[in-house]
C-alpha positions in Angstrom: 126.1 83.0 -66.2 127.3 80.4 -63.7 129.0 77.3 -65.0 128.0 73.9 -63.4 130.2 70.9 -64.3 128.9 67.4 -63.4 132.1 65.4 -63.0 130.9 61.8 -63.3 128.8 62.6 -66.4 131.4 65.0 -67.9 128.7 67.5 -68.7 129.1 71.3 -68.3 126.1 73.6 -68.5 125.8 77.4 -68.3 122.7 78.3 -66.2 121.0 81.5 -65.1 121.9 82.6 -61.6 119.3 81.4 -59.1 118.6 78.0 -60.9 117.8 75.0 -58.7 120.4 72.3 -58.9 118.0 69.4 -58.8 115.9 70.9 -61.5 119.0 71.3 -63.6 119.7 67.6 -63.2 116.2 66.8 -64.4 116.3 69.2 -67.3 119.7 67.9 -68.6 118.9 64.2 -67.9 121.4 63.8 -65.1 120.4 61.5 -62.4 121.3 62.9 -58.9 119.9 59.8 -57.2 121.6 56.5 -56.2 120.1 53.2 -57.5 116.4 53.3 -56.4 116.6 56.8 -54.9 114.6 58.4 -57.7 111.7 56.0 -57.0 111.8 56.7 -53.2 112.5 60.5 -53.4 110.4 63.3 -52.0 110.4 65.0 -55.5 112.5 67.9 -54.4 110.9 69.0 -51.2 114.1 68.5 -49.1 112.6 65.7 -46.9 114.5 62.5 -47.9 118.1 63.1 -48.6 118.3 60.9 -51.7 119.3 63.7 -54.0 122.5 64.5 -52.0 125.4 65.6 -54.2 129.0 66.6 -53.4 130.1 70.1 -54.2 133.6 69.2 -55.2 134.7 72.6 -56.2 132.6 75.7 -55.6 133.6 79.3 -55.3 132.7 81.1 -52.1 129.0 81.9 -52.3 128.5 79.8 -55.5 125.7 77.9 -53.7 122.9 79.1 -51.4 123.4 78.5 -47.7 121.8 75.4 -46.2 118.3 76.1 -44.9 116.9 74.6 -41.7 115.6 71.3 -43.2 118.8 70.7 -45.1 120.9 71.5 -42.1 119.1 68.9 -40.1 119.9 66.3 -42.7 123.6 67.3 -42.9 123.8 67.2 -39.1 123.3 63.4 -39.3 126.3 63.0 -41.6 129.9 62.5 -40.5 132.1 65.6 -40.1 134.0 65.1 -43.4 130.9 64.6 -45.4 129.0 67.5 -43.8 131.4 70.0 -45.4 130.9 68.6 -48.9 127.4 67.2 -49.2 124.4 69.2 -50.2 120.8 68.3 -51.1 120.5 69.2 -54.8 116.9 70.2 -54.3 117.9 72.8 -51.8 120.8 74.3 -53.7 120.4 77.5 -55.6 123.2 78.1 -58.1 124.9 81.5 -57.7 128.3 80.8 -59.1 130.6 78.3 -60.8 130.8 74.8 -59.3 131.7 71.2 -59.9 129.2 68.6 -58.8 129.6 64.9 -58.1 126.3 63.0 -58.3 125.7 59.9 -56.1 128.7 60.6 -53.8 130.3 57.9 -51.6 128.5 58.1 -48.2 130.0 55.0 -46.6 131.9 57.2 -44.2 128.6 58.3 -42.7 127.4 54.7 -42.2 130.5 54.0 -40.1 129.1 56.3 -37.4 126.1 54.2 -36.7 126.8 51.5 -34.1 124.2 49.3 -35.6 126.3 48.9 -38.7 129.8 49.6 -37.4 131.8 47.3 -35.3 129.4 44.3 -35.5 131.1 41.0 -34.9 131.5 38.8 -38.0 129.3 35.8 -37.8 130.6 32.5 -39.1 128.9 29.1 -39.3 130.9 25.9 -39.5 129.6 22.8 -41.2 128.6 20.0 -38.7 131.2 17.3 -38.5 
């Protein structure tokens, strides 16, 4: 049986091969979503990206390969994150792995010109 360790929660579970990672989180009361992500999620259909987790350590073939919908989401992430992030609702557990829930995705926001490189605004008090 594969072993899945959730690093932030310090929880390790042994699961049957082929288990869905998001469903594991739900079953073991582990929240894969950031702050309000659970309220705004697609409930595991792979549409929103709120359940993104980081596969910190995973054996080769420990997780299913990204499908088309997940690959489209990952394509919008920065190169560094693209290698580590997965949508938990799209991951089928096939081997041992360490998972980080609610990973830091600020690196991805830096790519968007709307948020990156904006001038700092300052207002001075009238004299």
